[in-house]
Steps between C-alpha positions, in 0.01 A plus 500: 500500500172339604310825439642520148399139429144580609462762228584255221143364460355854493762616250437191286126568500540868411763421240273253323201734479713798394674283240193555283595869492854408397369270225278781375798735488702235313232501228509876452867580565678185382274352233341812350786739590226739612573708816149477644439711810134399526608245763463737797138558398392154383619329821264697728236480225490123542482540877224762476281296265535179703440677833196688373342182363560320831344769721204513261435133570627342179715183497874573535579306183273734301688797645828343388371440147381860471831623645686312226269649236548850645879457496488386138296809408750726680792353306301514177428869564872573538569314177221689325650836595838387368403313182195692383553850639881479466562616856846416638499166685620648829249784486218261405572290808519805725169633367314173556662455842381849599151437366481169686555675834166677459341187352607295801360759739174500305478120512576475871299805603770582756875469533501174695281189522538252786428135418572333835131439575405392148511165326809495278667235287708396802219483759432126444872429547513704821189323636680166481728616779810380318817709478516738204829341405318180404211659310555855373862452392424186294205685346717795395768258379251319277358828367842653426650188343179416313476845344873495421458174309192628314685819405803300382274284284326806356829672418600197293184511287491690170334798667740492793803484273361793300472693828860415590616603154319833542724578795816367335469663156175682432594616151594153382189326633280776359653443155384139528140614532456479877288771661747616764253748649264213575783302659590797720138545608464131582833480681435804719152369577636163613778669696263717702254213541774312686571807712133564581459133598788542742331808646172311544674212679711730719190694610327180612813355656580815702137583577477845344521700179652847498513754221869561567613138518643511147760771566845364422368169362686535171833568673453200728409288199808612310718426803353149518565443128861621524568277801334204331685542172828519689427174682340310211723637220191555286549473124172343384132585547451212744802616697372860510166395653678267743735783596197718578371247754838423656599867512173602660541246780863596563415871490227459762739303719764772470245765597372294794852439630578869458198592712594240759853637544383859539424652159223759541180419304503858371834431331386191309418672172822701514701183562321325213569793269872496582503123451364539147741787423798291611384194309455702180801726543772260612512301171538827308784618725662157475494512118645852500779388731574195284505723190753736657720209607481359147611832350795506738590148394449358847 
């Protein structure tokens, strides 16, 4: 029991930083109704840009800003393929994700960059000699909650409501004179900017950036969203973004407990995949069962 309690701070920390990925996925999947698979490429893109800037001697904050910009460009590129070149949304995301693998390798110059001996955003905190629980976790909490609030405010502006309407009923909002292509481009850009920011923070927090660190990110993000929406009962935009944060923390705790009780690390992605399948499939099976019972008059 004590060993499980010890993993709570670590899970809380990881859940907060990965909640930015979940929020990004909420923007694309929930708000825009756009199945964006760029996630697995934009997450390591943020890590690659931030890590490269750090080892080149630039301030960590500059690396984070450029990582956000790079993530926005990645999402914009996916939107461009879909809106301007009329490429299927799934295929557009797959194409950009594939391209980003080579881009990330080109940026990093190798498959892995170690940051343990470099000055990162968290170095001043570590030099204070205070437990990470009292410094890094509050920092991630402020970042996650602050960005959630800013996103909520934006989504209630005229532009934000136009973006939401684009996902709800594209034909209707287009008939009102709104450029839905522009809304899609902006939304996907913001979505992947969140995800790239998460990658940049994770790289500095864990002390390395790896070209393969984005594999399975979208599935983990979806799992976090499903868990969060189940717990929060999300019906509004504010609830959706809150569910992303709550779900991400709970998901990381579930994974950590699973590892502690003997789940093999190599089985994590498989377990996450089955978790998402069950979460998506059970409601469908439940409705089918209720429909059959209704037909029988039960």
